[in-house]
C-alpha positions in Angstrom: 139.2 137.4 125.4 141.3 138.5 128.3 143.3 135.3 128.5 144.4 135.5 124.9 145.2 139.3 125.2 147.3 138.7 128.3 149.1 135.8 126.6 149.8 138.0 123.5 151.3 140.8 125.7 153.5 138.3 127.4 154.7 137.0 124.1 155.1 140.5 122.6 156.2 142.6 125.6 156.2 145.9 123.6 152.4 145.6 123.1 149.5 147.0 125.2 145.7 146.8 124.9 142.8 148.9 126.2 139.4 147.4 127.0 137.3 150.1 125.4 135.7 151.1 122.1 137.6 153.7 120.0 135.6 156.8 119.2 135.8 160.6 119.3 135.6 161.0 123.1 137.1 159.6 126.2 135.2 159.0 129.4 133.4 156.4 131.4 130.0 158.1 130.9 130.1 157.6 127.2 129.8 154.1 125.8 129.1 152.1 122.6 127.0 149.1 122.0 128.0 145.9 120.2 126.1 142.8 119.2 126.6 140.5 122.2 125.4 137.5 120.1 128.4 137.8 117.7 131.1 140.1 119.0 133.3 139.5 116.0 130.6 140.6 113.6 129.2 143.3 116.0 128.7 146.8 115.0 129.4 149.9 117.0 126.6 152.3 117.4 125.5 155.1 119.7 122.0 153.6 119.5 121.8 150.5 121.7 119.4 147.7 120.9 118.2 144.5 122.6 121.4 142.6 121.6 123.8 145.2 122.8 126.4 145.4 125.6 127.7 148.8 126.7 131.5 149.4 127.0 133.6 152.5 127.8 134.7 154.7 125.0 138.1 156.2 124.5 139.9 158.0 121.7 143.1 157.1 119.9 144.5 160.6 120.7 143.8 160.1 124.5 145.4 156.7 124.6 148.5 157.8 122.6 149.0 160.8 124.9 148.4 158.8 128.1 151.0 156.3 127.1 153.5 158.9 125.7 153.8 156.9 122.5 155.8 158.5 119.7 155.1 158.1 116.0 155.1 157.2 113.3 151.9 155.2 113.5 150.0 152.7 111.5 146.3 152.6 112.2 144.2 149.6 111.2 140.4 149.8 111.5 138.0 146.9 111.1 135.0 148.7 112.8 132.1 147.9 110.5 131.2 151.4 109.5 132.1 153.3 112.6 135.3 154.8 111.3 134.5 158.6 111.2 134.1 158.9 115.0 137.4 157.1 115.5 139.2 159.3 113.0 137.7 162.4 114.7 139.2 161.1 118.0 142.6 160.6 116.3 143.3 164.0 114.6 146.5 164.6 116.5 147.7 161.0 116.0 146.9 161.2 112.2 149.5 164.0 111.9 152.1 161.4 112.7 150.5 158.5 111.0 152.2 157.0 107.9 149.7 154.2 107.0 146.0 153.7 107.5 144.4 150.4 106.7 140.6 150.5 106.8 137.9 148.0 106.0 135.6 149.7 103.6 132.2 148.7 102.3 130.2 148.9 99.0 126.9 148.8 101.0 125.8 151.2 103.8 125.7 148.8 106.7 124.8 151.5 109.2 123.9 155.1 109.2 127.5 156.1 110.1 129.1 153.9 107.4 130.9 155.5 104.6 131.0 153.7 101.3 134.5 152.9 100.0 134.6 155.9 97.6 133.3 158.2 100.4 136.1 156.8 102.7 138.6 157.8 100.0 137.2 161.4 99.9 137.0 161.6 103.7 140.6 160.5 104.2 141.8 162.8 101.3 140.4 165.6 103.4 142.7 164.4 106.3 145.7 164.3 104.0 145.7 160.6 102.9 145.3 158.9 99.6 144.6 155.3 98.7 147.7 153.4 97.5 146.4 149.8 97.5 143.6 147.4 98.4 143.5 143.9 99.9 141.1 141.1 100.7 138.1 142.0 98.5 135.0 140.1 99.7 131.8 139.2 97.8 128.6 138.5 99.6 127.2 135.0 99.3 123.6 136.3 98.7 124.3 137.5 95.1 128.1 137.5 94.7 128.1 141.4 94.8 131.2 143.1 95.9 130.8 143.6 99.7 134.0 145.0 101.2 137.8 145.3 101.0 140.6 146.7 103.0 141.9 150.0 101.6 145.5 151.1 102.3 146.2 154.8 102.6 149.4 156.8 102.8 150.1 160.5 103.1 148.9 162.1 99.8 152.2 164.0 99.5 154.2 160.7 99.6 156.8 160.2 96.8 154.8 157.3 95.4 152.2 159.8 94.1 154.9 161.9 92.3 155.3 159.3 89.6 152.2 159.2 87.5 153.3 157.0 84.6 152.3 153.3 84.3 155.8 151.9 83.6 
């Protein structure tokens, strides 16, 4: 996807990209695996399998510091159950993050995957609370609720100070 990424950064000159998987560490000796047969539906894992490709790992904190980027930040994750290592590698950045949008599941699609209610508990521990949801998806197999994007803001935000319905 290099051609499309290069074209995007030309069109939007204030953007950058990194060819690496986000995780909790930075370094060439650490890598993730993704399903090479379907990279858009791939799943990060520390356990490679026969359909995997290996790519370098970096952390959000490392990349933010290396680029001297100032907050506030918005973090959007669509990482198919691999969010916890990414959040662990973004603890400094999260202190200056205002909004987190994270794809969350109703089924445990990997050993690292948090279910949507566990994601809410995990991010509460990091100082965020769910304020909205978007794009619910039901699986074709049985029309069961599959996933949605959850939107989180700081749990001390003014929106949470008003607890009435009207």
